[in-house]
C-alpha positions as CSV (number, residue, x, y, z in Angstrom):
1,M,-1.5,-19.2,7.7
2,T,1.4,-17.4,8.4
3,I,4.8,-17.3,6.5
4,W,8.2,-16.1,7.5
5,N,10.8,-15.1,5.7
6,T,14.8,-16.3,5.9
7,D,15.4,-13.5,7.8
8,D,12.2,-13.9,10.8
9,T,11.8,-10.8,10.5
10,T,9.0,-10.4,7.9
11,R,6.0,-12.3,7.4
12,I,2.8,-12.9,4.8
13,L,-0.7,-13.2,6.3
14,L,-2.2,-15.2,4.5
15,P,-5.9,-15.6,4.2
16,N,-7.6,-19.1,5.2
17,F,-8.7,-19.9,1.9
18,A,-9.5,-23.9,1.9
19,T,-13.4,-23.2,3.7
20,L,-14.1,-21.3,0.2
21,P,-14.4,-23.0,-3.0
22,R,-11.3,-24.6,-5.1
23,Q,-10.1,-22.0,-7.0
24,T,-7.4,-22.2,-10.2
25,V,-5.3,-19.3,-10.5
26,L,-3.3,-18.6,-14.0
27,I,0.4,-17.2,-13.2
28,V,2.3,-15.5,-15.9
29,D,5.7,-14.4,-16.2
30,D,9.2,-14.2,-18.3
31,D,11.1,-15.3,-14.6
32,P,12.0,-19.0,-14.1
33,I,12.3,-18.1,-10.3
34,T,9.1,-15.6,-9.8
35,L,7.2,-17.8,-11.5
36,E,8.3,-20.5,-9.7
37,C,8.0,-18.7,-6.4
38,L,4.5,-17.2,-7.0
39,T,3.1,-21.0,-7.9
40,L,4.1,-22.2,-4.6
41,L,3.1,-19.5,-2.8
42,V,-0.8,-19.3,-3.8
43,Q,-0.3,-23.1,-3.9
44,A,0.8,-22.9,-0.6
45,A,-2.7,-20.2,0.1
46,G,-4.6,-23.8,-1.7
47,F,-5.2,-22.6,-4.7
48,D,-4.6,-25.5,-8.0
49,V,-2.2,-23.4,-10.2
50,R,-1.7,-22.8,-13.6
51,S,1.6,-21.2,-14.8
52,A,2.8,-20.1,-18.6
53,S,5.9,-18.4,-19.7
54,S,4.7,-15.8,-21.1
55,G,1.7,-13.7,-22.7
56,R,1.1,-16.4,-25.5
57,E,1.4,-19.3,-23.4
58,A,-1.1,-17.9,-21.4
59,L,-4.0,-17.9,-23.9
60,A,-2.9,-20.5,-26.0
61,F,-3.8,-22.2,-21.5
62,L,-7.1,-19.7,-21.6
63,H,-8.6,-20.7,-25.5
64,R,-7.6,-24.2,-24.8
65,E,-9.6,-24.7,-21.2
66,Y,-12.7,-21.5,-21.6
67,C,-13.3,-21.4,-25.6
């Protein structure tokens, strides 16, 4: 999969993760725009995404889901 930058000078090549078992990625960032961009990019690569806007929120999610 290739994602082109809006000015068409840069591209990001992503491996084809569709052939692998579905994986979940936890993205943590306190900047809402960065969090949204990363979430969309990782989802486009075929991952399930969970996001958190702080370390505390991420730890709460991990505790809830995996403990």
